[in-house]
C-alpha positions as CSV (number, residue, x, y, z in Angstrom):
1,M,29.9,146.5,32.8
2,N,31.8,147.7,29.7
3,L,34.3,145.1,28.4
4,A,37.0,147.7,27.7
5,V,36.8,149.0,31.2
6,V,37.1,145.4,32.4
7,L,40.1,144.7,30.1
8,T,41.9,147.9,31.1
9,G,41.5,147.0,34.8
10,I,44.0,145.0,36.7
11,F,43.3,143.0,39.9
12,T,46.0,143.0,42.6
13,L,46.2,141.0,45.8
14,A,47.1,142.7,49.0
15,R,47.5,141.0,52.4
16,V,45.8,143.1,55.1
17,Q,46.6,142.2,58.8
18,A,43.4,142.1,60.9
19,V,43.2,144.9,63.3
20,H,43.7,143.7,66.9
21,G,40.5,143.9,69.0
22,Q,38.1,144.0,66.1
23,G,37.2,140.4,66.1
24,D,38.7,137.1,65.2
25,K,38.3,137.4,61.5
26,G,42.0,136.6,60.7
27,T,43.5,137.6,57.5
28,R,41.5,138.6,54.4
29,F,42.3,139.4,50.8
30,L,40.7,142.2,48.8
31,C,40.6,142.5,45.0
32,T,40.8,146.0,43.8
33,A,40.6,147.4,40.2
34,V,43.4,149.7,39.3
35,S,44.2,151.6,36.2
36,I,46.7,150.4,33.6
37,D,49.1,153.2,34.3
38,K,49.2,152.5,38.1
39,D,51.9,150.5,39.9
40,T,50.8,146.9,40.4
41,N,53.5,145.8,42.9
42,C,52.3,144.5,46.3
43,P,52.7,147.0,49.1
44,V,55.7,146.3,51.5
45,P,54.6,144.9,54.8
46,P,55.1,147.3,57.7
47,A,58.3,147.1,59.8
48,S,56.4,145.7,62.8
49,V,55.4,142.7,60.7
50,Q,59.0,141.9,59.6
51,S,60.3,142.1,63.2
52,T,57.6,139.7,64.4
53,S,58.6,137.1,61.8
54,A,62.3,137.3,62.8
55,Q,61.4,136.8,66.5
56,E,59.3,133.7,65.7
57,E,62.2,132.2,63.7
58,E,64.7,132.8,66.5
59,L,62.3,131.3,69.1
60,R,61.8,128.2,66.9
61,N,65.6,127.7,66.6
62,T,66.0,128.1,70.4
63,V,63.3,125.5,71.0
64,M,65.0,123.0,68.7
65,Q,68.4,123.5,70.4
66,L,66.8,123.0,73.8
67,R,65.1,119.8,72.6
68,E,68.4,118.4,71.3
69,T,70.1,119.3,74.6
70,I,67.4,117.5,76.6
71,L,67.7,114.4,74.4
72,Q,71.5,114.3,74.9
73,Q,71.2,114.7,78.7
74,K,68.6,112.0,78.8
75,E,70.9,109.6,76.9
76,T,73.8,110.5,79.2
77,I,71.6,109.8,82.3
78,V,70.5,106.5,80.9
79,N,74.2,105.5,80.3
80,Q,75.1,106.6,83.8
81,L,72.2,104.6,85.3
82,G,73.4,101.5,83.4
83,T,77.0,102.0,84.7
84,I,75.7,102.5,88.3
85,K,73.6,99.3,88.1
86,E,76.7,97.4,86.9
87,L,78.9,98.8,89.7
88,T,76.2,98.2,92.3
89,Y,75.9,94.5,91.1
90,K,79.7,93.9,91.3
91,L,79.9,95.6,94.7
92,S,77.1,93.4,96.0
93,R,78.9,90.3,94.7
94,C,82.1,91.4,96.4
95,E,80.3,92.2,99.7
96,S,78.5,88.8,99.6
97,A,81.9,87.2,99.0
98,S,83.5,89.0,102.0
99,D,80.8,87.6,104.3
100,D,81.7,84.0,103.4
101,S,83.9,82.7,106.2
102,G,85.6,79.9,104.2
103,S,86.1,81.0,100.7
104,W,86.2,84.1,98.4
105,K,82.9,83.3,96.8
106,S,80.1,80.9,97.7
107,S,79.0,79.5,94.4
108,K,80.9,77.4,91.8
109,D,80.7,80.1,89.2
110,T,82.2,82.8,91.4
111,M,85.0,80.4,92.6
112,D,86.0,79.9,89.0
113,D,86.5,83.6,88.6
114,V,89.3,83.6,91.3
115,P,92.7,82.3,90.4
116,R,94.0,79.4,92.4
117,D,97.5,80.7,92.8
118,P,97.9,83.3,95.6
119,N,100.1,85.6,93.3
120,E,97.4,85.5,90.6
121,T,94.7,86.2,93.1
122,V,96.6,89.2,94.4
123,D,97.0,90.5,90.8
124,A,93.3,89.9,90.0
125,L,92.2,91.7,93.1
126,G,94.4,94.7,92.3
127,K,93.1,94.8,88.7
128,T,89.5,94.7,90.0
129,M,90.0,97.5,92.5
130,Q,91.8,99.6,89.8
131,S,88.9,99.0,87.4
132,L,86.4,100.2,90.0
133,K,88.4,103.3,90.7
134,D,88.6,104.1,87.0
135,R,84.9,103.7,86.6
136,L,84.2,106.0,89.5
137,Q,86.5,108.6,88.1
138,N,84.7,108.4,84.7
139,L,81.4,108.9,86.5
140,E,82.7,111.9,88.3
141,Q,84.0,113.4,85.0
142,Q,80.6,112.8,83.5
143,Q,79.0,114.5,86.4
144,M,81.2,117.5,85.9
145,R,80.3,117.7,82.2
146,A,76.6,117.3,83.1
147,N,76.8,120.1,85.6
148,L,78.5,122.4,83.1
149,S,75.7,121.7,80.6
150,G,72.9,122.3,83.0
151,A,72.2,118.6,84.0
152,S,72.4,117.3,87.5
153,F,73.8,114.1,89.0
154,P,72.5,112.5,92.3
155,N,75.1,113.4,95.0
156,E,73.7,110.7,97.2
157,L,74.4,108.0,94.7
158,R,78.0,109.3,94.2
159,D,78.6,109.3,98.0
160,L,77.2,105.7,98.2
161,L,79.5,104.5,95.5
162,Q,82.5,106.2,97.2
163,R,81.7,104.6,100.5
164,R,81.3,101.2,98.9
165,L,84.5,101.5,97.0
166,G,86.3,102.4,100.2
167,D,84.8,99.4,102.0
168,L,85.8,97.2,99.0
169,E,89.4,98.5,99.1
170,S,89.7,97.7,102.8
171,Q,88.4,94.2,102.2
172,L,90.7,93.6,99.3
173,L,93.7,94.8,101.3
174,K,92.7,92.5,104.1
175,K,92.5,89.6,101.7
176,V,95.9,90.5,100.2
177,N,97.5,90.5,103.6
178,E,95.9,87.1,104.5
179,L,97.2,85.7,101.2
180,E,100.7,87.0,101.8
181,E,100.8,85.5,105.3
182,E,99.5,82.2,104.0
183,K,102.1,82.1,101.2
184,S,104.9,82.9,103.7
185,Q,103.7,80.2,106.0
186,L,103.4,77.7,103.2
187,Y,107.0,78.5,102.0
188,N,108.4,78.1,105.5
189,E,106.7,74.8,105.9
190,T,107.9,73.6,102.5
191,A,111.5,74.6,103.2
192,A,111.4,73.0,106.6
193,H,110.0,69.8,105.2
194,R,112.6,69.8,102.4
195,Q,115.4,70.3,105.0
196,R,114.1,67.5,107.2
197,T,113.8,65.2,104.2
198,E,117.4,66.0,103.1
199,N,118.8,65.4,106.6
200,T,117.0,62.1,106.8
201,L,118.2,61.0,103.4
202,N,121.8,62.0,104.3
203,S,121.7,60.1,107.6
204,L,120.2,57.1,105.9
205,M,122.8,57.0,103.1
206,N,125.6,57.5,105.6
207,R,124.3,54.7,107.7
208,I,124.0,52.4,104.7
209,S,127.5,53.3,103.6
210,D,128.9,52.5,107.1
211,L,127.1,49.1,107.1
212,E,128.4,48.3,103.6
213,K,131.9,49.1,104.6
214,G,131.7,47.1,107.7
215,N,133.4,49.7,109.9
216,T,132.9,53.3,111.1
217,G,136.3,54.6,109.9
218,F,139.3,54.2,107.7
219,R,142.7,52.8,108.4
220,S,144.2,56.2,108.0
221,P,142.4,59.6,107.6
222,E,143.5,60.0,104.0
223,D,142.8,56.5,102.7
224,F,139.4,57.0,101.3
225,K,137.7,58.1,98.1
226,L,134.6,60.2,97.4
227,S,132.1,58.5,95.2
228,L,129.6,60.5,93.1
229,P,127.9,57.9,90.9
230,L,125.0,59.9,89.5
231,R,124.7,63.1,87.5
232,T,122.3,65.1,89.7
233,N,122.3,68.5,91.3
234,Y,122.2,67.2,94.9
235,L,125.2,64.7,95.2
236,F,128.3,66.6,96.3
237,G,131.0,66.9,98.9
238,R,132.0,70.0,100.8
239,V,135.4,70.8,102.2
240,K,135.0,72.3,105.7
241,K,138.1,74.5,105.4
242,S,138.1,77.6,103.3
243,L,141.0,79.3,101.4
244,P,143.0,82.2,102.5
245,E,144.0,85.0,100.2
246,M,146.5,83.5,97.8
247,Y,148.7,84.9,95.0
248,A,149.6,81.4,93.7
249,F,148.3,77.8,94.2
250,T,148.7,74.2,93.2
251,V,145.7,71.8,93.2
252,C,146.3,68.1,92.9
253,M,144.0,65.1,93.1
254,W,143.4,61.5,92.0
255,I,140.4,61.3,89.7
256,K,138.5,58.5,87.9
257,S,135.6,58.9,85.5
258,S,134.0,57.5,82.4
259,A,131.2,60.0,82.1
260,S,130.3,61.2,78.6
261,P,130.0,63.8,77.3
262,G,132.3,65.6,79.7
263,I,133.2,64.4,83.2
264,G,131.6,67.5,84.8
265,T,133.0,69.6,87.6
266,P,135.6,67.9,89.9
267,F,135.7,71.0,92.2
268,S,134.6,74.7,92.4
269,Y,135.5,77.5,94.7
270,G,133.1,80.5,95.1
271,V,133.3,83.7,97.1
272,P,130.8,86.4,97.7
273,G,130.4,88.4,94.5
274,Q,132.2,85.7,92.3
275,A,130.9,82.2,92.2
276,N,133.6,81.2,89.7
277,E,136.7,82.2,91.6
278,I,138.3,78.8,90.9
279,V,136.6,76.1,88.8
280,L,137.8,73.0,87.0
281,I,135.2,71.8,84.6
282,E,134.7,69.6,81.5
283,W,131.2,70.3,80.2
284,G,129.6,68.7,77.2
285,N,131.9,68.3,74.3
286,N,134.2,71.1,75.4
287,P,137.7,70.5,76.6
288,M,138.8,70.6,80.2
289,E,138.7,74.3,81.4
290,L,140.2,76.2,84.3
291,L,138.3,79.3,85.4
292,I,139.9,81.9,87.7
293,N,137.8,85.0,88.5
294,D,135.5,83.9,85.6
295,K,138.5,84.0,83.1
296,V,139.0,80.8,81.1
297,A,142.0,78.7,80.0
298,Q,141.6,75.3,78.2
299,L,143.7,72.4,79.6
300,P,145.0,69.5,77.4
301,L,143.8,66.8,79.9
302,S,142.0,63.6,79.0
303,L,140.3,61.9,81.9
304,S,137.2,60.1,80.7
305,D,138.7,56.6,80.1
306,G,137.4,55.1,83.4
307,R,140.9,54.8,84.9
308,W,142.6,56.5,87.8
309,H,144.7,59.6,86.9
310,H,146.8,62.0,88.9
311,I,146.4,65.6,87.9
312,C,147.9,68.8,89.2
313,I,147.2,72.4,88.2
314,T,149.5,75.3,89.1
315,W,148.8,79.1,88.8
316,T,150.4,82.3,89.9
317,T,149.0,85.8,89.8
318,R,152.2,87.1,88.2
319,D,151.3,87.3,84.5
320,G,148.6,84.7,85.1
321,L,151.0,81.8,84.4
322,W,149.5,78.3,84.6
323,E,150.6,74.7,84.1
324,A,148.6,71.4,83.7
325,Y,150.1,68.0,84.7
326,Q,148.6,64.5,84.1
327,D,150.2,61.4,85.7
328,G,153.3,63.4,86.5
329,Q,153.9,64.9,83.0
330,R,153.4,68.5,82.1
331,L,150.9,68.5,79.2
332,G,150.3,72.3,78.8
333,S,151.0,75.8,80.1
334,G,150.0,79.3,79.3
335,E,149.7,82.9,80.7
336,N,147.4,85.9,81.0
337,L,144.9,83.9,83.0
338,A,143.4,86.5,85.5
339,P,146.9,88.2,85.9
340,W,147.5,90.1,89.1
341,H,144.2,88.9,90.6
342,P,144.6,87.5,94.1
343,I,142.4,84.5,95.1
344,K,139.8,85.9,97.5
345,P,139.4,84.3,100.9
346,D,136.5,82.9,103.0
347,G,134.7,81.2,100.1
348,V,133.0,77.8,99.8
349,L,134.9,74.7,98.3
350,I,132.6,72.2,96.7
351,L,133.6,68.8,95.3
352,G,131.5,67.5,92.3
353,Q,129.3,70.5,91.5
354,E,129.7,73.9,89.9
355,Q,128.3,76.8,91.9
356,D,126.0,79.4,90.3
357,V,125.8,81.1,93.7
358,V,128.1,80.6,96.6
359,G,127.4,77.2,98.1
360,G,124.5,76.3,95.9
361,R,122.2,76.5,92.8
362,F,123.9,73.5,91.2
363,D,123.2,72.4,87.6
364,A,122.9,68.6,87.0
365,T,124.4,68.9,83.5
366,Q,127.7,70.2,85.0
367,A,127.9,67.7,87.9
368,F,130.9,65.4,88.2
369,V,130.3,61.7,87.8
370,G,133.1,59.4,89.1
371,E,135.4,59.2,92.1
372,L,137.9,61.6,93.7
373,S,140.7,61.1,96.2
374,H,143.7,62.9,97.8
375,F,142.4,66.4,96.9
376,N,145.1,68.8,98.2
377,I,145.8,72.5,97.8
378,W,149.0,74.5,98.4
379,D,149.5,78.2,98.4
380,R,152.5,78.0,96.1
381,V,153.6,76.5,92.8
382,L,155.0,73.0,93.4
383,R,158.2,71.9,91.7
384,P,157.7,69.4,88.8
385,I,159.7,66.8,90.7
386,D,157.3,67.0,93.7
387,I,154.4,66.5,91.3
388,S,156.1,63.6,89.6
389,N,156.9,61.9,92.9
390,M,153.2,62.1,94.0
391,A,152.0,60.7,90.7
392,N,154.5,57.8,90.9
393,C,153.5,57.0,94.5
394,S,157.1,57.6,95.6
395,A,156.0,60.4,98.0
396,Y,152.9,61.9,99.5
397,M,152.6,65.6,100.4
398,P,149.5,66.8,102.1
399,G,148.4,70.3,101.1
400,N,149.3,73.1,103.5
401,V,146.0,75.0,102.7
402,V,143.6,72.0,102.2
403,A,144.7,68.5,103.1
404,W,142.7,65.4,102.2
405,A,141.2,64.1,105.5
406,D,138.1,62.3,106.4
407,G,137.1,64.8,109.0
408,D,137.4,67.7,106.7
409,V,135.1,66.4,103.9
410,E,131.3,66.3,104.3
411,V,129.0,64.4,101.9
412,F,125.4,65.3,100.8
413,G,122.5,63.9,98.8
414,G,123.8,60.3,98.6
415,A,127.5,61.0,97.9
416,S,129.6,58.5,99.9
417,K,133.1,57.7,101.2
418,W,134.8,54.4,100.5
419,P,138.1,53.0,101.7
420,L,140.9,53.3,99.2
421,E,144.6,52.6,99.4
422,L,146.5,54.4,96.7
423,C,149.4,53.1,94.7
424,E,148.5,49.5,95.0
425,D,148.3,47.4,91.8
426,R,144.5,47.2,91.9
427,L,144.3,51.0,91.8
428,F,145.5,51.1,88.1
429,D,143.6,47.9,87.2
430,N,140.1,49.4,88.0
């Protein structure tokens, strides 16, 4: 061949699609010589070939998306199966525990999971039941999401879990009721035992007191003293009579104490809705205080020298005026102490303790330590001369509301009554 012809020729490459039905020869390439002045660009593939390539790309993307969806659903199902196995295991443990006739669980390990206290057990059972409900709800939500995405969840397994959860809830409620009944029975037995013990102790202490005194009564109903030797929350006396509605009062008593700090609470009167209707208290390093309807006035009294002292306190609702007497002398007065407040009736009058609720809940730190005698209450303000005569032992006036009498004073917790004749020389030498 001539070299010039060869140099002036150009080889081009063209892809020719094999004709369908003419054999499986595939694609072949032809080299064709063209002139220099001819167009050497490759021919554009037919439109049918371009459409086929786009469809293949779309199908390939669809296959990849389906594969990712299948993998996600597989992972979801594996997680669900793990959760189901865990729930089934816990339900089986609870069912085996319910079949045990004497205990919550049969083994030592399961017993350690249950709190000893009934209240803690009830709380733990409630939390377990709520946890199971939450997990079932999560499974149902996962099922809904799986259904929306084309996956399926075994309905039989869901029904089984719901039935087992219902059975577990019934068993838990039954156990809770049994615990509540057991707790109530235990509380009643404890309260009854405590009451029997207190009654026995009171009877024993009263019997010992009678034997030590050598008689069963006093020479006269008012010739006795109440002894409260210990600072506890169970030694006290109780006046059987209550107070009427009063717009004024006078309280007088003989008192002896050497307690420190503070002699405590010689008496307190509480009514429904107000435990501090009338209270006389010396607590800690505070001065003696008079409380009326929970309002406070400080009294200039000094009673912790271990000697007998006669004290009187007067009050009237008009302007809340009050006066404090010690050994016949007025040591202080004031006003605006619960003004225009009438003393409420039908309360409880306690000697030796401060009431946090009516008739009870005493605080040992506020208890009176010492001896009391001739505790009397009048529904009026006594004259200073009357108070002085009683303090000097030249006269004795029993209270017209509460009078000091053996039959009207009960003792509890080891408090005792002893014979005492006031105004003898030995009274002031003690």
